[in-house]
C-alpha positions, 0 to 999 in steps of 0.5 A: 406271333413270332416263334409262336405255336400259330406259326407251326413252331414248337413249345421249345422254340418259345422264348421265356417271355412268351411262355410267361405271358401264355402262362399268365393268360392261362392262369387268368382264364382259369381264375375266371372259370373258378370264379364263375363256378363259385358264383354258380355254387353260391346261387345253388346253395346259398344256405352254405355261405350265410352262416344261418339259413334264415339270413340266406333266404332273407338276402335272396328275397332282397334283404340287405346283409348286416355288416359287423363293425370291427372294433379295436382292442382299445374300443372293446376295452372302453365299452367293457369299462363303460358297461361295468360302470353301468351295471354297477350303478344299476345294482346300487340303485336296485339295492337302495330301493 
């Protein structure tokens, strides 16, 4: 390593590019360490991250986690209108009996 600490040099002797590369390596290493810590915490306290205690236990025993689909505003409005019509029709049928 030219102008590196391995050659017995000083930090002040490092070029900007070398310093930036070392900073990136350090940051990447720290992120990996944080991710490992997070995984350990999630394993130790699964109920903290499941939202509901029962789900965390089910997932730990091999159950699959349900994904909630994201509906657009237009899709929500369409469902709302469809359900309003459905319930109005049910009320009419019930009143007609």
